[in-house]
All heavy atoms as TSV, in Angstrom:
chain	resi	resn	atom	element	x	y	z
A	1	MET	N	N	12.503	87.245	-0.476
A	1	MET	CA	C	11.956	85.906	-0.396
A	1	MET	C	C	10.971	85.657	-1.530
A	1	MET	O	O	10.970	84.615	-2.135
A	1	MET	CB	C	11.293	85.689	0.948
A	1	MET	CG	C	10.688	84.330	1.107
A	1	MET	SD	S	10.103	84.136	2.790
A	1	MET	CE	C	9.294	82.607	2.646
A	2	LEU	N	N	10.125	86.626	-1.792
A	2	LEU	CA	C	9.140	86.438	-2.843
A	2	LEU	C	C	9.763	86.545	-4.226
A	2	LEU	O	O	9.185	86.076	-5.194
A	2	LEU	CB	C	8.011	87.458	-2.697
A	2	LEU	CG	C	7.188	87.315	-1.425
A	2	LEU	CD1	C	6.162	88.425	-1.359
A	2	LEU	CD2	C	6.510	85.969	-1.365
A	3	ASP	N	N	10.947	87.174	-4.308
A	3	ASP	CA	C	11.608	87.298	-5.597
A	3	ASP	C	C	12.191	85.973	-6.059
A	3	ASP	O	O	12.380	85.751	-7.244
A	3	ASP	CB	C	12.720	88.343	-5.519
A	3	ASP	CG	C	12.182	89.717	-5.172
A	3	ASP	OD1	O	11.010	89.972	-5.483
A	3	ASP	OD2	O	12.919	90.514	-4.577
A	4	ASN	N	N	12.503	85.098	-5.102
A	4	ASN	CA	C	13.077	83.793	-5.432
A	4	ASN	C	C	12.016	82.727	-5.244
A	4	ASN	O	O	11.484	82.566	-4.166
A	4	ASN	CB	C	14.268	83.486	-4.523
A	4	ASN	CG	C	15.341	84.543	-4.628
A	4	ASN	OD1	O	15.513	85.136	-5.673
A	4	ASN	ND2	N	16.063	84.776	-3.548
A	5	ILE	N	N	11.727	81.992	-6.302
A	5	ILE	CA	C	10.734	80.923	-6.219
A	5	ILE	C	C	11.379	79.712	-5.552
A	5	ILE	O	O	12.447	79.266	-5.955
A	5	ILE	CB	C	10.204	80.548	-7.615
A	5	ILE	CG1	C	9.496	81.745	-8.224
A	5	ILE	CG2	C	9.287	79.337	-7.531
A	5	ILE	CD1	C	9.063	81.537	-9.653
A	6	LYS	N	N	10.737	79.204	-4.521
A	6	LYS	CA	C	11.253	78.055	-3.782
A	6	LYS	C	C	10.876	76.766	-4.507
A	6	LYS	O	O	9.761	76.613	-4.969
A	6	LYS	CB	C	10.690	78.021	-2.367
A	6	LYS	CG	C	11.084	79.208	-1.524
A	6	LYS	CD	C	12.483	79.049	-1.024
A	6	LYS	CE	C	12.819	80.144	-0.034
A	6	LYS	NZ	N	14.129	80.046	0.501
A	7	GLU	N	N	11.817	75.843	-4.592
A	7	GLU	CA	C	11.544	74.534	-5.178
A	7	GLU	C	C	10.694	73.697	-4.232
A	7	GLU	O	O	9.804	72.984	-4.649
A	7	GLU	CB	C	12.857	73.803	-5.478
A	7	GLU	CG	C	13.691	74.456	-6.553
A	7	GLU	CD	C	13.050	74.384	-7.919
A	7	GLU	OE1	O	12.370	73.386	-8.218
A	7	GLU	OE2	O	13.223	75.339	-8.696
A	8	ASP	N	N	10.991	73.803	-2.931
A	8	ASP	CA	C	10.297	73.001	-1.935
A	8	ASP	C	C	9.295	73.903	-1.208
A	8	ASP	O	O	9.681	74.780	-0.448
A	8	ASP	CB	C	11.301	72.397	-0.950
A	8	ASP	CG	C	10.654	71.479	0.058
A	8	ASP	OD1	O	9.439	71.213	-0.050
A	8	ASP	OD2	O	11.373	71.015	0.961
A	9	ILE	N	N	8.011	73.687	-1.429
A	9	ILE	CA	C	6.964	74.537	-0.855
A	9	ILE	C	C	6.946	74.467	0.668
A	9	ILE	O	O	6.473	75.379	1.333
A	9	ILE	CB	C	5.581	74.196	-1.455
A	9	ILE	CG1	C	4.553	75.287	-1.156
A	9	ILE	CG2	C	5.102	72.849	-0.958
A	9	ILE	CD1	C	4.758	76.531	-1.940
A	10	SER	N	N	7.513	73.414	1.267
A	10	SER	CA	C	7.521	73.288	2.726
A	10	SER	C	C	8.397	74.349	3.381
A	10	SER	O	O	8.276	74.605	4.566
A	10	SER	CB	C	7.975	71.891	3.146
A	10	SER	OG	O	9.324	71.692	2.783
A	11	GLU	N	N	9.300	74.969	2.611
A	11	GLU	CA	C	10.140	76.033	3.156
A	11	GLU	C	C	9.376	77.350	3.291
A	11	GLU	O	O	9.856	78.269	3.929
A	11	GLU	CB	C	11.360	76.243	2.269
A	11	GLU	CG	C	12.314	75.067	2.266
A	11	GLU	CD	C	13.518	75.316	1.390
A	11	GLU	OE1	O	13.881	76.491	1.189
A	11	GLU	OE2	O	14.093	74.340	0.912
A	12	LEU	N	N	8.223	77.458	2.678
A	12	LEU	CA	C	7.424	78.676	2.754
A	12	LEU	C	C	6.407	78.528	3.882
A	12	LEU	O	O	5.359	77.936	3.703
A	12	LEU	CB	C	6.696	78.919	1.423
A	12	LEU	CG	C	7.574	79.191	0.218
A	12	LEU	CD1	C	6.726	79.252	-1.036
A	12	LEU	CD2	C	8.351	80.455	0.395
A	13	ASP	N	N	6.731	79.056	5.032
A	13	ASP	CA	C	5.792	78.999	6.134
A	13	ASP	C	C	5.546	80.402	6.680
A	13	ASP	O	O	6.243	81.358	6.341
A	13	ASP	CB	C	6.250	78.035	7.225
A	13	ASP	CG	C	7.537	78.460	7.904
A	13	ASP	OD1	O	8.105	79.491	7.532
A	13	ASP	OD2	O	7.962	77.747	8.830
A	14	GLU	N	N	4.535	80.505	7.507
A	14	GLU	CA	C	4.105	81.794	8.038
A	14	GLU	C	C	5.226	82.502	8.789
A	14	GLU	O	O	5.469	83.699	8.574
A	14	GLU	CB	C	2.909	81.565	8.963
A	14	GLU	CG	C	2.467	82.788	9.714
A	14	GLU	CD	C	1.416	82.469	10.774
A	14	GLU	OE1	O	0.642	81.519	10.588
A	14	GLU	OE2	O	1.393	83.176	11.772
A	15	GLU	N	N	5.901	81.786	9.664
A	15	GLU	CA	C	6.926	82.406	10.502
A	15	GLU	C	C	8.074	82.980	9.670
A	15	GLU	O	O	8.478	84.124	9.860
A	15	GLU	CB	C	7.464	81.378	11.494
A	15	GLU	CG	C	8.449	81.961	12.483
A	15	GLU	CD	C	8.922	80.929	13.500
A	15	GLU	OE1	O	8.230	79.914	13.685
A	15	GLU	OE2	O	9.984	81.155	14.086
A	16	ASN	N	N	8.581	82.202	8.713
A	16	ASN	CA	C	9.665	82.687	7.854
A	16	ASN	C	C	9.211	83.850	6.981
A	16	ASN	O	O	9.962	84.804	6.771
A	16	ASN	CB	C	10.200	81.558	6.974
A	16	ASN	CG	C	11.003	80.561	7.751
A	16	ASN	OD1	O	11.542	80.868	8.807
A	16	ASN	ND2	N	11.075	79.342	7.248
A	17	PHE	N	N	8.009	83.771	6.457
A	17	PHE	CA	C	7.463	84.832	5.615
A	17	PHE	C	C	7.391	86.157	6.382
A	17	PHE	O	O	7.891	87.182	5.927
A	17	PHE	CB	C	6.078	84.427	5.108
A	17	PHE	CG	C	5.392	85.465	4.274
A	17	PHE	CD1	C	5.840	85.752	2.997
A	17	PHE	CD2	C	4.294	86.150	4.765
A	17	PHE	CE1	C	5.192	86.714	2.211
A	17	PHE	CE2	C	3.648	87.099	3.995
A	17	PHE	CZ	C	4.107	87.386	2.723
A	18	ILE	N	N	6.808	86.124	7.574
A	18	ILE	CA	C	6.659	87.346	8.372
A	18	ILE	C	C	8.010	87.850	8.858
A	18	ILE	O	O	8.287	89.057	8.809
A	18	ILE	CB	C	5.674	87.117	9.532
A	18	ILE	CG1	C	4.267	86.907	8.976
A	18	ILE	CG2	C	5.697	88.298	10.505
A	18	ILE	CD1	C	3.222	86.542	10.002
A	19	ASN	N	N	8.891	86.959	9.310
A	19	ASN	CA	C	10.220	87.378	9.768
A	19	ASN	C	C	11.021	88.019	8.651
A	19	ASN	O	O	11.758	88.983	8.877
A	19	ASN	CB	C	10.980	86.202	10.371
A	19	ASN	CG	C	10.463	85.825	11.735
A	19	ASN	OD1	O	9.860	86.635	12.439
A	19	ASN	ND2	N	10.691	84.585	12.125
A	20	ASN	N	N	10.872	87.518	7.434
A	20	ASN	CA	C	11.546	88.111	6.288
A	20	ASN	C	C	11.035	89.530	6.036
A	20	ASN	O	O	11.816	90.438	5.761
A	20	ASN	CB	C	11.325	87.225	5.055
A	20	ASN	CG	C	12.189	87.624	3.894
A	20	ASN	OD1	O	12.306	88.787	3.571
A	20	ASN	ND2	N	12.785	86.637	3.248
A	21	LEU	N	N	9.732	89.728	6.145
A	21	LEU	CA	C	9.164	91.067	5.962
A	21	LEU	C	C	9.653	92.024	7.044
A	21	LEU	O	O	9.915	93.203	6.777
A	21	LEU	CB	C	7.634	90.999	5.980
A	21	LEU	CG	C	6.981	90.254	4.812
A	21	LEU	CD1	C	5.485	90.111	5.060
A	21	LEU	CD2	C	7.251	90.952	3.503
A	22	ILE	N	N	9.782	91.528	8.274
A	22	ILE	CA	C	10.272	92.359	9.379
A	22	ILE	C	C	11.736	92.717	9.147
A	22	ILE	O	O	12.125	93.887	9.277
A	22	ILE	CB	C	10.099	91.629	10.726
A	22	ILE	CG1	C	8.623	91.475	11.064
A	22	ILE	CG2	C	10.832	92.383	11.843
A	22	ILE	CD1	C	8.334	90.567	12.249
A	23	ASP	N	N	12.568	91.737	8.803
A	23	ASP	CA	C	14.003	91.968	8.607
A	23	ASP	C	C	14.277	92.960	7.483
A	23	ASP	O	O	15.192	93.775	7.573
A	23	ASP	CB	C	14.723	90.650	8.311
A	23	ASP	CG	C	14.727	89.712	9.511
A	23	ASP	OD1	O	14.489	90.179	10.643
A	23	ASP	OD2	O	14.956	88.494	9.299
A	24	GLN	N	N	13.496	92.893	6.407
A	24	GLN	CA	C	13.708	93.767	5.256
A	24	GLN	C	C	12.931	95.076	5.346
A	24	GLN	O	O	13.021	95.904	4.442
A	24	GLN	CB	C	13.330	93.030	3.975
A	24	GLN	CG	C	14.217	91.852	3.678
A	24	GLN	CD	C	13.829	91.159	2.385
A	24	GLN	OE1	O	12.957	91.616	1.644
A	24	GLN	NE2	N	14.481	90.050	2.099
A	25	CYS	N	N	12.167	95.270	6.433
A	25	CYS	CA	C	11.335	96.478	6.612
A	25	CYS	C	C	10.484	96.749	5.375
A	25	CYS	O	O	10.364	97.887	4.912
A	25	CYS	CB	C	12.188	97.694	6.944
A	25	CYS	SG	S	13.084	97.549	8.484
A	26	LYS	N	N	9.895	95.699	4.829
A	26	LYS	CA	C	9.064	95.808	3.628
A	26	LYS	C	C	7.737	96.469	3.945
A	26	LYS	O	O	7.120	96.196	4.969
A	26	LYS	CB	C	8.773	94.419	3.054
A	26	LYS	CG	C	9.919	93.798	2.330
A	26	LYS	CD	C	9.924	94.271	0.919
A	26	LYS	CE	C	10.556	93.241	0.017
A	26	LYS	NZ	N	10.476	93.613	-1.348
A	27	LEU	N	N	7.284	97.329	3.057
A	27	LEU	CA	C	5.948	97.904	3.141
A	27	LEU	C	C	4.960	96.821	2.721
A	27	LEU	O	O	5.169	96.138	1.713
A	27	LEU	CB	C	5.842	99.108	2.211
A	27	LEU	CG	C	4.549	99.904	2.263
A	27	LEU	CD1	C	4.349	100.523	3.642
A	27	LEU	CD2	C	4.544	100.981	1.203
A	28	VAL	N	N	3.901	96.638	3.514
A	28	VAL	CA	C	2.909	95.597	3.224
A	28	VAL	C	C	1.507	96.186	3.230
A	28	VAL	O	O	1.248	97.223	3.842
A	28	VAL	CB	C	2.972	94.427	4.229
A	28	VAL	CG1	C	4.313	93.725	4.165
A	28	VAL	CG2	C	2.678	94.890	5.643
A	29	THR	N	N	0.630	95.501	2.539
A	29	THR	CA	C	-0.806	95.761	2.621
A	29	THR	C	C	-1.423	94.531	3.251
A	29	THR	O	O	-1.190	93.416	2.790
A	29	THR	CB	C	-1.410	96.001	1.227
A	29	THR	OG1	O	-0.753	97.123	0.636
A	29	THR	CG2	C	-2.905	96.283	1.326
A	30	ILE	N	N	-2.197	94.731	4.317
A	30	ILE	CA	C	-2.853	93.632	5.015
A	30	ILE	C	C	-4.354	93.798	4.864
A	30	ILE	O	O	-4.893	94.864	5.160
A	30	ILE	CB	C	-2.467	93.602	6.506
A	30	ILE	CG1	C	-0.965	93.350	6.653
A	30	ILE	CG2	C	-3.275	92.546	7.251
A	30	ILE	CD1	C	-0.473	93.370	8.080
A	31	PHE	N	N	-5.008	92.752	4.391
A	31	PHE	CA	C	-6.459	92.737	4.306
A	31	PHE	C	C	-6.989	91.876	5.445
A	31	PHE	O	O	-6.547	90.745	5.625
A	31	PHE	CB	C	-6.930	92.172	2.962
A	31	PHE	CG	C	-6.624	93.069	1.797
A	31	PHE	CD1	C	-5.484	92.879	1.041
A	31	PHE	CD2	C	-7.482	94.101	1.470
A	31	PHE	CE1	C	-5.197	93.706	-0.030
A	31	PHE	CE2	C	-7.204	94.929	0.393
A	31	PHE	CZ	C	-6.052	94.735	-0.354
A	32	LEU	N	N	-7.923	92.420	6.214
A	32	LEU	CA	C	-8.549	91.662	7.281
A	32	LEU	C	C	-9.753	90.906	6.733
A	32	LEU	O	O	-10.272	91.249	5.665
A	32	LEU	CB	C	-8.983	92.597	8.406
A	32	LEU	CG	C	-7.884	93.475	9.018
A	32	LEU	CD1	C	-8.454	94.326	10.142
A	32	LEU	CD2	C	-6.729	92.630	9.520
A	33	ILE	N	N	-10.235	89.908	7.458
A	33	ILE	CA	C	-11.380	89.140	6.985
A	33	ILE	C	C	-12.641	90.000	6.934
A	33	ILE	O	O	-13.581	89.677	6.219
A	33	ILE	CB	C	-11.608	87.864	7.814
A	33	ILE	CG1	C	-11.790	88.177	9.283
A	33	ILE	CG2	C	-10.487	86.876	7.603
A	33	ILE	CD1	C	-12.177	86.973	10.127
A	34	SER	N	N	-12.641	91.116	7.648
A	34	SER	CA	C	-13.776	92.039	7.609
A	34	SER	C	C	-13.747	92.917	6.356
A	34	SER	O	O	-14.685	93.665	6.100
A	34	SER	CB	C	-13.773	92.930	8.846
A	34	SER	OG	O	-12.608	93.737	8.861
A	35	GLY	N	N	-12.658	92.854	5.582
A	35	GLY	CA	C	-12.536	93.657	4.366
A	35	GLY	C	C	-11.720	94.921	4.547
A	35	GLY	O	O	-11.433	95.620	3.586
A	36	ILE	N	N	-11.315	95.223	5.771
A	36	ILE	CA	C	-10.522	96.425	6.044
A	36	ILE	C	C	-9.119	96.249	5.476
A	36	ILE	O	O	-8.511	95.183	5.587
A	36	ILE	CB	C	-10.476	96.709	7.553
A	36	ILE	CG1	C	-11.866	97.077	8.050
A	36	ILE	CG2	C	-9.471	97.811	7.880
A	36	ILE	CD1	C	-11.979	97.214	9.557
A	37	LYS	N	N	-8.592	97.325	4.876
A	37	LYS	CA	C	-7.257	97.321	4.286
A	37	LYS	C	C	-6.335	98.161	5.159
A	37	LYS	O	O	-6.641	99.319	5.469
A	37	LYS	CB	C	-7.336	97.911	2.879
A	37	LYS	CG	C	-6.030	98.075	2.175
A	37	LYS	CD	C	-6.277	98.690	0.802
A	37	LYS	CE	C	-5.030	99.244	0.199
A	37	LYS	NZ	N	-5.279	99.903	-1.082
A	38	LEU	N	N	-5.199	97.591	5.569
A	38	LEU	CA	C	-4.209	98.289	6.392
A	38	LEU	C	C	-2.883	98.311	5.653
A	38	LEU	O	O	-2.526	97.343	4.977
A	38	LEU	CB	C	-4.033	97.571	7.740
A	38	LEU	CG	C	-5.284	97.352	8.576
A	38	LEU	CD1	C	-4.959	96.450	9.760
A	38	LEU	CD2	C	-5.840	98.669	9.050
A	39	GLU	N	N	-2.139	99.413	5.781
A	39	GLU	CA	C	-0.839	99.520	5.124
A	39	GLU	C	C	0.210	99.976	6.119
A	39	GLU	O	O	-0.065	100.760	7.014
A	39	GLU	CB	C	-0.898	100.511	3.964
A	39	GLU	CG	C	-1.785	100.062	2.832
A	39	GLU	CD	C	-1.820	101.054	1.682
A	39	GLU	OE1	O	-1.618	102.258	1.927
A	39	GLU	OE2	O	-2.054	100.600	0.561
A	40	GLY	N	N	1.419	99.464	5.960
A	40	GLY	CA	C	2.525	99.850	6.825
A	40	GLY	C	C	3.624	98.808	6.782
A	40	GLY	O	O	3.696	97.993	5.868
A	41	THR	N	N	4.486	98.833	7.803
A	41	THR	CA	C	5.548	97.843	7.924
A	41	THR	C	C	5.324	97.041	9.196
A	41	THR	O	O	4.948	97.593	10.236
A	41	THR	CB	C	6.943	98.499	7.968
A	41	THR	OG1	O	6.971	99.456	9.022
A	41	THR	CG2	C	7.280	99.182	6.666
A	42	ILE	N	N	5.544	95.750	9.114
A	42	ILE	CA	C	5.404	94.886	10.278
A	42	ILE	C	C	6.662	95.042	11.115
A	42	ILE	O	O	7.776	94.874	10.616
A	42	ILE	CB	C	5.208	93.416	9.859
A	42	ILE	CG1	C	3.960	93.271	8.978
A	42	ILE	CG2	C	5.114	92.512	11.082
A	42	ILE	CD1	C	3.793	91.896	8.361
A	43	THR	N	N	6.491	95.408	12.393
A	43	THR	CA	C	7.647	95.645	13.254
A	43	THR	C	C	7.931	94.493	14.196
A	43	THR	O	O	9.063	94.317	14.630
A	43	THR	CB	C	7.458	96.935	14.073
A	43	THR	OG1	O	6.253	96.840	14.822
A	43	THR	CG2	C	7.405	98.147	13.161
A	44	SER	N	N	6.910	93.702	14.542
A	44	SER	CA	C	7.125	92.543	15.407
A	44	SER	C	C	5.998	91.547	15.226
A	44	SER	O	O	4.947	91.873	14.684
A	44	SER	CB	C	7.226	92.971	16.874
A	44	SER	OG	O	6.000	93.496	17.314
A	45	SER	N	N	6.254	90.335	15.721
A	45	SER	CA	C	5.271	89.268	15.566
A	45	SER	C	C	5.476	88.242	16.672
A	45	SER	O	O	6.597	88.006	17.119
A	45	SER	CB	C	5.470	88.614	14.199
A	45	SER	OG	O	4.654	87.490	14.054
A	46	ASP	N	N	4.375	87.645	17.131
A	46	ASP	CA	C	4.455	86.495	18.025
A	46	ASP	C	C	3.472	85.445	17.518
A	46	ASP	O	O	3.020	85.523	16.378
A	46	ASP	CB	C	4.221	86.882	19.493
A	46	ASP	CG	C	2.844	87.457	19.764
A	46	ASP	OD1	O	1.913	87.215	18.974
A	46	ASP	OD2	O	2.678	88.129	20.799
A	47	THR	N	N	3.119	84.482	18.341
A	47	THR	CA	C	2.281	83.389	17.854
A	47	THR	C	C	0.868	83.824	17.501
A	47	THR	O	O	0.250	83.237	16.618
A	47	THR	CB	C	2.199	82.253	18.889
A	47	THR	OG1	O	1.733	82.787	20.118
A	47	THR	CG2	C	3.550	81.602	19.090
A	48	ASN	N	N	0.343	84.859	18.146
A	48	ASN	CA	C	-1.047	85.265	17.931
A	48	ASN	C	C	-1.239	86.636	17.303
A	48	ASN	O	O	-2.322	86.927	16.797
A	48	ASN	CB	C	-1.809	85.234	19.255
A	48	ASN	CG	C	-1.889	83.853	19.831
A	48	ASN	OD1	O	-2.183	82.896	19.128
A	48	ASN	ND2	N	-1.617	83.733	21.119
A	49	THR	N	N	-0.234	87.496	17.358
A	49	THR	CA	C	-0.405	88.875	16.903
A	49	THR	C	C	0.783	89.334	16.073
A	49	THR	O	O	1.844	88.713	16.076
A	49	THR	CB	C	-0.541	89.844	18.104
A	49	THR	OG1	O	0.675	89.829	18.858
A	49	THR	CG2	C	-1.709	89.485	18.990
A	50	LEU	N	N	0.572	90.457	15.388
A	50	LEU	CA	C	1.680	91.181	14.800
A	50	LEU	C	C	1.427	92.662	14.976
A	50	LEU	O	O	0.294	93.100	15.187
A	50	LEU	CB	C	1.917	90.800	13.335
A	50	LEU	CG	C	0.809	90.925	12.296
A	50	LEU	CD1	C	0.712	92.337	11.763
A	50	LEU	CD2	C	1.109	89.992	11.156
A	51	THR	N	N	2.503	93.436	14.924
A	51	THR	CA	C	2.425	94.880	15.103
A	51	THR	C	C	2.725	95.539	13.773
A	51	THR	O	O	3.743	95.254	13.142
A	51	THR	CB	C	3.439	95.346	16.164
A	51	THR	OG1	O	3.225	94.614	17.357
A	51	THR	CG2	C	3.268	96.820	16.458
A	52	LEU	N	N	1.822	96.431	13.356
A	52	LEU	CA	C	1.956	97.123	12.081
A	52	LEU	C	C	2.151	98.610	12.343
A	52	LEU	O	O	1.326	99.244	13.006
A	52	LEU	CB	C	0.698	96.907	11.224
A	52	LEU	CG	C	0.724	97.501	9.830
A	52	LEU	CD1	C	1.672	96.712	8.931
A	52	LEU	CD2	C	-0.668	97.521	9.235
A	53	LYS	N	N	3.252	99.164	11.826
A	53	LYS	CA	C	3.515	100.593	11.963
A	53	LYS	C	C	3.102	101.284	10.678
A	53	LYS	O	O	3.665	101.032	9.612
A	53	LYS	CB	C	4.990	100.848	12.249
A	53	LYS	CG	C	5.299	102.311	12.445
A	53	LYS	CD	C	6.752	102.533	12.794
A	53	LYS	CE	C	6.984	104.022	13.029
A	53	LYS	NZ	N	8.398	104.317	13.261
A	54	GLY	N	N	2.089	102.152	10.782
A	54	GLY	CA	C	1.608	102.910	9.640
A	54	GLY	C	C	2.252	104.276	9.581
A	54	GLY	O	O	3.227	104.550	10.284
A	55	SER	N	N	1.709	105.151	8.768
A	55	SER	CA	C	2.290	106.483	8.601
A	55	SER	C	C	2.161	107.345	9.858
A	55	SER	O	O	3.021	108.172	10.129
A	55	SER	CB	C	1.650	107.195	7.412
A	55	SER	OG	O	0.253	107.289	7.617
A	56	ASN	N	N	1.091	107.129	10.635
A	56	ASN	CA	C	0.914	107.955	11.830
A	56	ASN	C	C	0.400	107.161	13.030
A	56	ASN	O	O	-0.093	107.764	13.985
A	56	ASN	CB	C	-0.022	109.132	11.539
A	56	ASN	CG	C	-1.385	108.660	11.064
A	56	ASN	OD1	O	-1.619	107.475	10.896
A	56	ASN	ND2	N	-2.280	109.600	10.848
A	57	ASN	N	N	0.520	105.830	12.987
A	57	ASN	CA	C	0.029	105.042	14.118
A	57	ASN	C	C	0.700	103.670	14.161
A	57	ASN	O	O	1.377	103.265	13.232
A	57	ASN	CB	C	-1.489	104.868	14.047
A	57	ASN	CG	C	-1.941	104.182	12.777
A	57	ASN	OD1	O	-1.133	103.736	11.983
A	57	ASN	ND2	N	-3.236	104.079	12.585
A	58	ILE	N	N	0.491	102.964	15.266
A	58	ILE	CA	C	0.947	101.586	15.427
A	58	ILE	C	C	-0.269	100.764	15.828
A	58	ILE	O	O	-1.016	101.165	16.717
A	58	ILE	CB	C	2.045	101.481	16.496
A	58	ILE	CG1	C	3.279	102.273	16.076
A	58	ILE	CG2	C	2.426	100.024	16.736
A	58	ILE	CD1	C	4.351	102.349	17.140
A	59	GLN	N	N	-0.464	99.629	15.141
A	59	GLN	CA	C	-1.642	98.809	15.399
A	59	GLN	C	C	-1.227	97.388	15.767
A	59	GLN	O	O	-0.305	96.829	15.172
A	59	GLN	CB	C	-2.531	98.756	14.155
A	59	GLN	CG	C	-3.104	100.110	13.796
A	59	GLN	CD	C	-3.847	100.083	12.484
A	59	GLN	OE1	O	-3.292	99.671	11.468
A	59	GLN	NE2	N	-5.092	100.512	12.500
A	60	LEU	N	N	-1.929	96.819	16.736
A	60	LEU	CA	C	-1.773	95.419	17.092
A	60	LEU	C	C	-2.874	94.656	16.373
A	60	LEU	O	O	-4.053	94.964	16.509
A	60	LEU	CB	C	-1.911	95.235	18.601
A	60	LEU	CG	C	-1.781	93.804	19.111
A	60	LEU	CD1	C	-0.345	93.327	18.955
A	60	LEU	CD2	C	-2.219	93.725	20.559
A	61	ILE	N	N	-2.491	93.642	15.588
A	61	ILE	CA	C	-3.450	92.905	14.779
A	61	ILE	C	C	-3.393	91.433	15.175
A	61	ILE	O	O	-2.313	90.838	15.224
A	61	ILE	CB	C	-3.115	93.033	13.273
A	61	ILE	CG1	C	-3.055	94.507	12.878
A	61	ILE	CG2	C	-4.110	92.275	12.424
A	61	ILE	CD1	C	-2.429	94.743	11.529
A	62	TYR	N	N	-4.549	90.862	15.460
A	62	TYR	CA	C	-4.612	89.431	15.732
A	62	TYR	C	C	-4.512	88.672	14.420
A	62	TYR	O	O	-5.193	89.000	13.444
A	62	TYR	CB	C	-5.914	89.077	16.445
A	62	TYR	CG	C	-5.911	89.477	17.893
A	62	TYR	CD1	C	-6.522	90.644	18.311
A	62	TYR	CD2	C	-5.280	88.679	18.847
A	62	TYR	CE1	C	-6.508	91.021	19.645
A	62	TYR	CE2	C	-5.266	89.038	20.176
A	62	TYR	CZ	C	-5.869	90.214	20.576
A	62	TYR	OH	O	-5.844	90.573	21.893
A	63	LYS	N	N	-3.664	87.657	14.389
A	63	LYS	CA	C	-3.438	86.896	13.154
A	63	LYS	C	C	-4.709	86.207	12.660
A	63	LYS	O	O	-4.906	86.068	11.457
A	63	LYS	CB	C	-2.334	85.862	13.352
A	63	LYS	CG	C	-0.947	86.482	13.444
A	63	LYS	CD	C	0.106	85.410	13.599
A	63	LYS	CE	C	1.489	85.998	13.621
A	63	LYS	NZ	N	2.515	84.959	13.826
A	64	HIS	N	N	-5.596	85.815	13.569
A	64	HIS	CA	C	-6.813	85.130	13.119
A	64	HIS	C	C	-7.755	86.068	12.377
A	64	HIS	O	O	-8.674	85.615	11.711
A	64	HIS	CB	C	-7.539	84.461	14.305
A	64	HIS	CG	C	-8.183	85.410	15.253
A	64	HIS	ND1	N	-7.558	85.866	16.387
A	64	HIS	CD2	C	-9.400	85.987	15.237
A	64	HIS	CE1	C	-8.371	86.683	17.033
A	64	HIS	NE2	N	-9.493	86.793	16.348
A	65	ALA	N	N	-7.504	87.395	12.458
A	65	ALA	CA	C	-8.326	88.369	11.748
A	65	ALA	C	C	-7.766	88.708	10.363
A	65	ALA	O	O	-8.405	89.416	9.598
A	65	ALA	CB	C	-8.437	89.654	12.572
A	66	ILE	N	N	-6.579	88.175	10.033
A	66	ILE	CA	C	-5.923	88.507	8.762
A	66	ILE	C	C	-6.366	87.553	7.665
A	66	ILE	O	O	-6.370	86.343	7.838
A	66	ILE	CB	C	-4.399	88.458	8.913
A	66	ILE	CG1	C	-3.932	89.534	9.905
A	66	ILE	CG2	C	-3.704	88.649	7.557
A	66	ILE	CD1	C	-2.461	89.464	10.241
A	67	SER	N	N	-6.710	88.149	6.528
A	67	SER	CA	C	-7.046	87.353	5.339
A	67	SER	C	C	-5.829	87.207	4.445
A	67	SER	O	O	-5.480	86.112	4.028
A	67	SER	CB	C	-8.177	88.041	4.572
A	67	SER	OG	O	-8.363	87.446	3.334
A	68	THR	N	N	-5.154	88.339	4.151
A	68	THR	CA	C	-4.051	88.353	3.180
A	68	THR	C	C	-2.995	89.360	3.585
A	68	THR	O	O	-3.315	90.444	4.051
A	68	THR	CB	C	-4.574	88.747	1.781
A	68	THR	OG1	O	-5.699	87.921	1.459
A	68	THR	CG2	C	-3.509	88.594	0.713
A	69	ILE	N	N	-1.716	88.996	3.359
A	69	ILE	CA	C	-0.614	89.923	3.518
A	69	ILE	C	C	0.082	90.029	2.177
A	69	ILE	O	O	0.546	89.024	1.630
A	69	ILE	CB	C	0.397	89.450	4.586
A	69	ILE	CG1	C	-0.280	89.333	5.952
A	69	ILE	CG2	C	1.592	90.413	4.648
A	69	ILE	CD1	C	0.621	88.769	7.034
A	70	LEU	N	N	0.148	91.253	1.642
A	70	LEU	CA	C	0.778	91.481	0.336
A	70	LEU	C	C	1.961	92.425	0.485
A	70	LEU	O	O	1.775	93.591	0.836
A	70	LEU	CB	C	-0.222	92.105	-0.640
A	70	LEU	CG	C	-1.445	91.300	-1.013
A	70	LEU	CD1	C	-2.404	92.138	-1.830
A	70	LEU	CD2	C	-1.031	90.069	-1.780
A	71	PRO	N	N	3.189	91.976	0.205
A	71	PRO	CA	C	4.325	92.901	0.179
A	71	PRO	C	C	4.162	93.873	-0.991
A	71	PRO	O	O	3.709	93.477	-2.065
A	71	PRO	CB	C	5.530	91.994	-0.039
A	71	PRO	CG	C	5.053	90.621	0.293
A	71	PRO	CD	C	3.590	90.601	0.004
A	72	VAL	N	N	4.518	95.115	-0.777
A	72	VAL	CA	C	4.394	96.132	-1.831
A	72	VAL	C	C	5.687	96.215	-2.601
A	72	VAL	O	O	6.739	96.086	-2.096
A	72	VAL	CB	C	4.043	97.503	-1.232
A	72	VAL	CG1	C	4.005	98.577	-2.295
A	72	VAL	CG2	C	2.724	97.422	-0.522
């Protein structure tokens, strides 16, 4: 998704972005608003949370605590 630049910015929304990362099992870096950096793959998502699988753990993250999601 990020490799192809969209002509219409309205097609780039949170739900499609996260679902694309889940479908492709992309490694991501997530920065929280507190400054904490998390790395792993997003395994699931709902309206308020997402689940991040790291190298040795699984974390539930509230979306309101996320500052940035960067695909690696």
